[in-house]
N, C-alpha and C positions, 0 to 999 in steps of 0.2 A: 457621514459614513466613511470609514477609513477603507482604502483600497490597497491591496498589496502591490507594490511596485518593486521591480528588481533594483537591487542596490549596485551602484557602479563601484567597481573595484579599481583602485588606483595603484598601478605598479610603479614602484620607486626603484630605479636602477642606479647603482653607484657608478663611479667613473670607470672602474675596471670592466663592468658589464657593458657599458656604452662603447668602450674601446674595442672589446672583443666583438660586439655586434657589428661595429663599423668595419673591422678588419674582415670578418666573414662575408659581409655584404660586398665589400670591395673585391675580395677574391673571387666570389661567384660572378660578379658583374664583369670582372676582367676576363674570366674564362669565356663567357658568352660573347664579349666584344671580340676577343681573338678569333673565336670560331666564325663569327660573322665576317670579320675581315679576311680570313683565309678563304671562305666560300666566295666572297665578293671578288677577291683577287683572281681566283681560279675562273670564275664566271666571266670576268672582264677579259682575261687573256685567252679564254677559250671561245669567245664570241666569233672571232674570225673563222675558225674552223667549223663551228656549229652552223654559222650562216651559210657556208659553202656546202657542207655535207647534208644539212637538213636532217630529216628523220632517218636517212640511210646510215647515219652515224651509229645507230643502234642495231642495224641489221647487216651491215657490211662486215665481211670477215677479213678482207685484205687490209694491209697497212702500207699504203703508198701515198702519203700526203702530197708530195710534189706532183704526182700524176692525177690527183683529185679523187683517188679511190682509197678511202680509209674508214674504218669503223671499229667498234669494240665488241662485236658479237663473239668473235673467237676468244679474245683475251678475257672477257667477262665470264664466259663459260669455263675457261681454264682456271680462272681465279676461284670461282665457286667450287669447282671439282677439287682443287688442291685444299681449299679450306674445309670441305666436307670430309676428305680423307683425314685431315689433321684432327678434326673433332672426333671422328670415329676412333682414332688412336688415343687422343687425349682424355676423352670422357671416362672410359673404364680405368685408365691409369690414375687419373686425378681422384676419382671416387674411391677407389681402393686405398690409395695413399692417405687421403684425408680421413677415412674411417679407421685405418690402422693407427694413425697418429693420435686421434682423439679417443678411440675406444679400446685399443688392444696394446699399444706400446707402453712399456713401463714408464713411470713418471720421470726417472732419471734420463731415459733415452729420448723422451718426447721433445725436450727443448733442443737437443742435438739434431733430431730429424727436421724440426721446424727450421732451424738455421740452414741446414743443407738444402732444403727445398727453396728457401728464400734466396740462397746464394746461386742456385741454378738459374733463377730468373735474371741474374746480373751477367750471365755469360754472354759475350757479344755474338751477334748473329753470324759474323764471318767465321767464328770458331765452329758453330754448328754446320755452316756450309762446307767448310773444309772436311769436317768429320763425315758428313754425308757423301761428299764427292769421292774422297779417297778410301773410305772404309766401308760405309754402309752400302754404297751402290753395288760393289762387287759381292758383298755378303748377301744382299737381298735378291740377287738375280735368280738363284735356285728357288726361292720362295715364289717369286713372280711366275716362273715357269710352271711350278707345281699348281698354282692357282689357275693359270690359264689352261692347263691340261685337264683339270678335273672340274673346274667351274667356268670354263670359257663359254658355256652355253648361256650364262647369265649376261644380259646386256651390260656392256662396259668392262667386262672382265676378259674378253677375248682379245687375241692378238692376230692381226691380219698379216699375211705374207710369210708365215713361218709355221712349221709343224712342231708343237711343244713336245711331242713324243719322240722326235728325232734327236738323238744325243749329239749328233754332229752339227746341228743347226746353230747359227750364229747367236751369240748372247747379247750383241749390241742392240738388238731390237727391244730389249727389256731395260736398257739404261736410260738415264735422263728422262724419266717418266713422271707423270702426275703422282703415281703411287709413291715413288721414292721421295719426291719433294714434299708430299703430304705427311709422310712419316717424320721427316726432319722437322717440319713446322709443328706437327703434333707434339713432339718432344719439347719443342721450344715453348709452347703455350701451356704445357702441363703444369709447371710451377705456379703460374698465375691462377689457373682454374683450381688447383689444389689449395692454394692459400685462401681463396674465397670460400670454398666448401668447408675447409677446416674451421674457419672463423665462424661460419654459421652453425656447424655441428656442435661446436664447443658451447654455444649459447642455448642449447636445448635445456629446458627447465630441469633442475636436479630432482624436484619432486616427482615429475612424471617418469624419469629414469628409475628412481628408487621404487616408485609404486609398481611399475611393471615387473621389476625384479622381485619385489615382495609378494606379488601374486603368483610367482612360480615361473615366470618367463625366463628363457635362456638368454644369454648375451645377444645372440643373433636375433632372437624374437623381439627383444627390446629395441635393437637397432632398426629392425624392419617395421615395427609398429609405432615407435616413438621418434627416433632420431631422423629417419628418412622422411616421414611425413612432415616433421617440423622443418627440415632443411630443404624441402622440395623447391621452394622459391630460390634458395641459394644455389642449388644444383643447376636449375634452368638459367638463372642469371649469370652464374659463373661460366657456364658453357657458352652462352651467347656473347659474353665479353671476350672469351677465348676465341670465338669465331670472328669477332671484329678484329682481334689482334692477328689472326691467321690471314684474314683478307688482305691486310696491308703489308705482310712480310715481303721484304725486297731482296736483301743480299743473299740469304741462304737459298732462296728460290732461284735467283739469278745465277748462282754458281752451279746449280744442279741441272736445271732443265735445259733442253735443246729447243729454243723458241720456234714455234710454227704458227702461221697465221691462217689457220682454218680450224674449224671445230673438231677437236680430237676427243671423242667420247670414250675411247679405250684407255683406262687409267694405267694399265700395265705396259702400254706400248710407248716406244721412244717418241718424244715430241710432246711438249706441253706449252702452255702460255699463261701469262699473268700480267695484270695491268701494272703492278709495281715494277716487275722485272722489265717490262716493255719500256717504261719511263727511264729506268737506269741504263738500259741498253742503247736507246736511241737519243738520249738527251744531248750528248756531246756533239753529235754529227747532224743535228736537225737544222733545217732552214727555218725561216720565220713561220711558214705555214706548218711545218712539222712540229715546231714548238707549241703552236696554238693547238694542234691536234693532241699533243701530249698533255697539255693543260686540260683539254676537254676530257681525256681519259682519266686524269687525276680527279677532276670534278665528279665524274661518275663514281669513282672509288670512294671519294670523300663522302658523297651522299649515301652510298650503300653502307659504309661503316657507321655513319651517324644513325641511320635507321636501325641497324642491329644493336648498337649501344643504347639507344633510347628504348628499344623494345626490352632489352635486358633490365634497364632501370625500372620500367613499368612493372615487369614481372616480379622483381624483388620487392618493390614498394608495396605491392598488393598482396604479397604472401605473408603468412604468419611469421616466418623467420625474418623477412624484410622489415616487418613492423617491430619485431623485437630488437633488431640491430639498428 
């Protein structure tokens, strides 16, 4: 009696396929090896500070390594707050720009807009920092005052020590804040998030677009029921990748904020903190213990960024748009 057995398929690859396969594997393996080496280096250099501080490294707010009192509680909270403000600014800008380019912009204008958005991602961080320090900071103070006056009852939007209704009150309390730094970083990450969303939206199946329009849907109804559901994974993944970029921004934040080493929950008030800015500020003057403490702070930021980026990759890969791309 004959039984059905699966037939083995033999894949024959030519030389070009084998070379391409080897190059791709080598590239992927190299990236992983570099990441492991960076993490190992940071962990080795941070071991001295971590052994001395123990678990208090994650709960202490002060930063005095030579005195034995140092921790990342304040700078981690400041980093998260700046990145959160940046994403709140970047998400609607990126979503609106990506939808306009893919759905509304004329074909002749579309390539020009794509080039402009991509060129914005190449602007150095120091340029954004200078723009934020000399122009945006003074321009945004009235907005910060207005927000604190009418929405100061919301936790995080109040300003202590000043009456926002007093026209003669000092304005320096609103400068060098988490809010201003977050806006600058949000504008910096907008091109990256926009590019990811635009790429995903452009891969929406043409048949589904035309089917929705043929059934009488308006352009916005087609976008809401076809394009946005298809690109949901790209929206979430792009936003999380932008968040990972915002967490590690250094120069622009360093030029704007006024570093404080206590938890500052009021985003409109003067004084903010960031892990990356702390490393840039204290690296040149640190002792051996100070350098080890900075390496420990860098290790914490490195781990946080990896978690965010891996989460974004998982979201994109499990979504419909991620599978299509």
